[in-house]
N, C-alpha and C positions, 0 to 999 in steps of 0.2 A: 766611267764609261767600263760594264762587264763584257770581259771576252768570252766567243763562243766555249773555252774550253772550262771558264769558271762557271759559267750558266751550267754546262752539263754536269759538273761537280755538284752545284747546288741542286740541282732536279735528284741526282743520284742520292744524295744525303737526305732530302725530303720524303724520298721516297723508300729509303731503308728504314727511317724513324716512324711513317705510317706502316708498314708493314710490321714493325717492332708494334707498336700499339696498338694495331689491330691484332696481334697474336697476344698480347696480354689480356686484353679484354676478353679474346675468346675463351683462352684457358681460366680465367676467374669464373665465366659464366657456366662455366659445365660444373661446378662444384656446389650450385645450388639450384634447389627447384624452383619453380613458377614463382612461389611467395619469397624466396629469399631466405625459408627456413630452413636450419639443419634437418636433415633427413634421419638420423641414426645416432644415438649416444653410444653407443656400442663401442667397447674396448677390451683389449686382453693385454695380460702381463702375467708374469710368472713368480714363483711365490715358495719357498722352502716351507714345508709342512712336516714337523718333527712329533714323535711319538714318545712315548714314555720311557724308553730304552734308547734315547737317542740316536734314534733311525731318521734321517731327513731326506725326505725327496722332493725335487724340484715338480711343481705340478703348472700348467697353464690354465688360468683361470679367465675366464670371459664372462664380460657384465655387460648390461643395457642400464644405462642409469645406476640404480642401486640395488637392482636384481641380480643373482649369481644365474647366468645361462649355463654353463659348464664347468667344472673340474677335472683336467685331463692330464693324470700322470705324465712326466716325460719322459721315456726311455733311458735308461743309462746314466739318469741326473741324478742321483743320490749318493749319501755318504751316511758311515756308522761312527759317530764320535764315541768317545771314551764314557765312561759314568760319571766322571767328574766335570764334564762338558757341561756349561752352563750356555743357554740360549738368550741373548742379550737384550733381545725385543723384550718390550714390557707383553703384558698378556692381552692389552687389547690389538697393540701390533700383530699378534700372531693368531688371534682372531678372527680379527678384520679381513674381509673378503672385498666386498663392491660398495661404493659409496662413501 
């Protein structure tokens, strides 16, 4: 036989679990449109772009899919390397932006 105290504990536990389950479903449903498809393929990253004198500056690059939306220099994020410095990235890595 279950006492009143045990029954109250069971009801509280079930209530908490239902609230958690409902909250999780609500949060998951907010990240999709009605069809369930992803709304945008937009992303942003930073990249150092260097010139022929080894002056490198960080840029914030915004992409949508394979298309470049913007390239914005980051203020104060730069370095002047010596003449003997060699960028270890491949030419493809240096030139690649979005996609």
